[in-house]
VEXTOR-356150 format. One record per atom (N, C-alpha, C): x, y, z; residue in one letter. Coordinates in steps of 0.001 Angstrom, whole numbers, plus 500000, padded with zeros to 6 digits. Atoms other than C-alpha are relative to their C-alpha. Layout:
VEXTOR-356150
XYZA
...
//
This chain:
VEXTOR-356150
499409498988500814M
414811656300927230M
500155499430498603M
499898500502501369S
414530655911923498S
500951500875499225S
499000499300500797A
417091656909920894A
499366500986499051A
500649499169500972G
414528658689918806G
499515501338500500G
500486498726499496R
413564661605921082R
500931501138499618R
499225498820500362K
414664665072920046K
500646500601501238K
499327499316498915G
417233666904922155G
500764499100500931G
499265500918499137E
418544663806923844E
501101499335499192E
498918500673500728P
421941662358922916P
499696498513499879P
500212501440500139P
421949658829921604P
500711499280501136P
499355500744498896P
422788656243924233P
501384499521499579P
498639500457500264R
426475655350924502R
500058498497500212R
499845501435499788P
427330651754923998P
500973499753501149P
499076500274498903P
429012650230926984P
501393499701499448P
498619500203500454R
432799650290926619R
500492498657500488R
499442501309499642S
434497646988926536S
501402500202500566S
498643499966499458L
437762646219928270L
501001500213498865L
499117499874501155K
439417645923924861K
500027501464499510K
500085498611500448G
438221649413923838G
500714500951500951G
499337499150499017R
439412650986927085R
501512499811499958R
498554500252500084L
442839649306926786L
500601500682498773L
499511499340501216I
443239650574923222I
500091501511500230I
499994498565499711L
442319654094924378L
501155500369500929L
498923499716499055Y
444751654001927335Y
501367499866499342Y
498719500186500684F
447588652633925209F
500239501124498983F
499870498919500979S
446933655262922522S
500396501305500690S
499672498785499253V
446991658098925057V
501434499914500536V
498644500190499477T
450162656667926630T
501038500169498902T
499059499890501124I
451886656388923241I
500124501453499552I
499962498591500417V
450949659957922241V
500754500826501028V
499310499277498939F
452122661291925602F
501502499704499969F
498580500391500061S
455393659342925339S
500696500642498809S
499417499369501178L
456002660659921831L
500216501495500214L
499846498569499718L
455422664239922967L
501173500258500936L
498904499832499048V
457789663901925925V
501331499706499312V
498771500347500713S
460417662184923752S
500390501091499017S
499727498923500950G
460112664894921117G
500552501235500684G
499509498836499262L
460565667662923665L
501418499774500522L
498646500323499534L
463599665918925160L
500995500029498845L
499114500016501160A
465095665384921701A
500313501411499530A
499771498606500409V
464641669052920778V
500966500674500969V
499106499418499001G
466307670099924026G
501427499508499857G
498660500564500167L
469237667738923488L
500672500510498733L
499437499494501258V
469726668874919884V
500414501464500174V
499649498601499771Q
469651672540920935Q
501260500107500855Q
498820499985499132R
472192671846923672R
501248499607499224R
498876500444500816Y
474453669975921268Y
500433501103499028Y
499673498956500965L
474251672738918640L
500650501203500679L
499396498887499267R
475026675404921232R
501437499670500401R
498648500405499615Q
478043673453922517Q
500930499987498792Q
499200500029501224R
479281672930918961R
500322501418499527R
499789498605500398T
478828676631918163T
501039500657500894T
499047499421499056V
480709677650921299V
501408499481499714V
498688500577500287A
483572675258920488A
500583500563498705A
499537499445501272E
483780676521916895E
500410501462500151E
499659498595499784L
483740680165918000L
501305500140500782L
498777499944499206A
486439679544920585A
501215499675499139A
498890500381500878A
488665677794918035A
500271501079498959A
499854498959501007L
488027680498915455L
500649501256500584L
499396498806499389S
488834683363917828S
501470499748500336S
498615500355499689E
491995681545918922E
500863500027498738E
499274500038501271S
493048681008915311S
500258501408499455S
499843498638500516I
492445684625914267I
500949500795500890I
499110499284499075A
494185685956917391A
501452499610499741A
498636500441500302A
497263683847916586A
500482500635498704A
499642499392501292R
497215685164913029R
500292501495500174R
499773498574499761V
496914688783914229V
501329500208500714V
498741499878499266G
499796688285916672G
501212499734499128G
498875500366500871D
502000686738913951D
500126500897498769D
499975499348501309E
501010688604910776E
499456501422499999E
500646498697499982G
499184691757911857G
498522499850499716G
501439500030500229L
495591692690911234L
499688499362498651L
500342500661501264P
493914690548908588P
499384500982499012P
500604499186501035L
492810692021905297L
498489499964500131L
501459499901499912R
489210693188905153R
499339498865499216R
500607501052500827R
488484690648902391R
499989498658500739R
499929501235499219Y
489638687769904606Y
498904499975501063Y
501007499911498936V
487386688951907424V
498596499912499413V
501316500049500639Q
484432689507905084Q
499660498574499564Q
500230501388500409D
484819685997903647D
499703499126501214D
500194500761498774L
485098684560907139L
498623500256500586L
501308499656499448E
482014686422908334E
498872499425499147E
501035500521500904H
480008685374905282H
499910498470500084H
499985501472500011D
481090681710905282D
499576499398501332D
500262500563498674R
480817681142909036R
498793500620500696R
501140499352499362G
477954683519909841G
500351500633501336G
499544499375498763V
479972685333912506V
500313501462499735V
499540498616500094K
480985688927913207K
501332500070500729K
498660499935499421V
484689689566913843V
500271501423500485V
499582498728499421F
485791692376916170F
501456499860500405F
498642499919499469V
489432693268916731V
499971501149500994V
500169499037498914V
489552695065920052V
501356500304500621V
498740499654499323P
492563696994921382P
499848499846501507P
500059500163498543R
493438696304924999R
499712501330500687R
500224498661499450N
493526700033925741N
499221500807498986N
500860499229500907R
490939702377924303R
500810500894499058R
499217499079500822G
493644704699922981G
500881499311498970G
499089500700500905A
495595702005921144A
499439499965498590A
500445499965501391A
495428702352917388A
500293498692499281A
499598501266500615L
497019698979916590L
500589500198498607L
499432499736501318E
498708700631913600E
501221499127499728E
498804500813500222D
501890698612914156D
499650498567499618D
500410501347500397L
499856695464913444L
499678499908498510L
500366500005501415R
499117696490909884R
501185499506499175R
498884500520500782P
501231694383907529P
500378500975498871P
499581499103501070P
503310696279904946P
499235499698498712P
500701500172501268G
501384696851901729G
498600499432500133G
501326500597499811A
498157695617903240A
498927500964499523A
501132499195500413G
494911696823901842G
499114500291501192G
500914499720498886P
491819697590903905P
500053498874501033P
499947500981498917R
491681695813907241R
498712500041500803R
501189500048499159V
489101694904909832V
499912501276500825V
500206498816499174D
487581697864911660D
500265499655501452D
499755500190498571V
488747698234915229V
498843500643500738V
501162499474499276S
485689698610917451S
500432500599501324S
499755499520498647A
485445700343920783A
500178498788500910A
499754501110499084Q
486556698209923699Q
498680499427500493Q
501215500657499538L
483892695678924566L
500107499790501506L
499948499971498539E
483039695940928256E
500030498616500646E
500096501313499363F
482493692226928855F
501307499225499992F
498758500764500125I
486045691158928016I
500735499965501335I
499219500207498790D
487939689716930982D
501465499919499581D
498627499933500490W
491464690828930126W
500939499115500803W
499138500871499188D
493006688896933036D
499948498565499494D
500137501358500530A
491621685629931649A
500713499880498651A
499339500045501310L
492872686485928163L
501513500047500152L
498556499951499745D
496321687320929567D
500545498624500393D
499596501357499611R
496440683766930966R
499903499021498826R
500097500852501185G
495851682423927439G
498664499302499861G
501313500625500055E
492235681471928074E
499159500631498893E
500985499474500931T
489442681875925564T
498727500227500786T
501202499642499256Q
486468683677927046Q
498790499795499097Q
501230500240500757V
483044682490925870V
498825500379500893V
501163499616499231L
479778684054926977L
498866500411499074L
501168499506500717V
476296685068925911V
499804501439500434V
500054498576499678T
475967688839925698T
499296500774498897T
500486499084501028D
474587691807923788D
501216500672499381D
498872499383500687L
477020693061921164L
499542501232499239L
500358498816500776P
477102696440919445P
499634499609498569P
500409500269501370G
475251696322916137G
499273498684499795G
500720501273500094V
473591692987916902V
498700500162500782V
501291499690499380D
469873693232917649D
499452498898500890D
500454501058499096R
469647690037919691R
501192499476500792R
498950500582499179E
471586688112922274E
500925499168499120E
499030500704500836A
474777686634920837A
500954499190500854A
498935500764499370V
477298683969921751V
501303500613499514V
498740499348500350A
480717685627921852A
501171499206500564A
498759500617499553A
484210684185922091A
501111501014499797A
498887499052500094A
487277686320922786A
501294499285500352A
498667500537499716H
490940685347922622H
500996501131499804H
499040498911500048G
493817687704923314G
501147499724499053G
498783500132500808F
496854688377921163F
501039500962500531F
498873499198499527E
500271689835921852E
500713500614498816E
499123499368500972V
502511692196919945V
501291500332500749V
498710499763499324G
506175692225920887G
500031499435501394G
500018500642498695G
505473689936923830G
499102500662501024G
500910499292499101E
502958692353925356E
498550499825499548E
501423500088500396P
499145691867925449P
499576501287499301P
500366498828500792A
497737694168922772A
498517500115499742A
501428499942500311G
494121693214922196G
499379498631499995G
500744501254500064A
491561690537921538A
499218499931498694A
500861500257501162V
489643688987918653V
498755499351500512V
//
């Protein structure tokens, strides 16, 4: 077989042990880097999700305490909070008919809109002082969202959730 004939591939030089070892080590390194990269991405996503959940839980707890102590927050406060933190704040009455008017501080300007009761809220857990965190579909949000809910009281009685 000669290297000059048309249509035939040139002969392959015999591979040395050194060449094969370099190839195997290169493939192993590339494979290891890919696996490590995928694991790192997964760990970072898990960490970010846990951090987001913790921040949302703390934020809902903080706002609920403020609502219970001071009444409904001013719309500007909520707008700033939503803009700075990239969250959406819902103040939800415990009973659909509750207007929460007694929570409005005297002389307060516009306040957060009270949405319809969100079906996923576990009121029993909130009554025990727990913060409920879950992944759900929220009204007005076009994708799955991480939600945190914390209850608040008015006059010693459970009144709603943030």
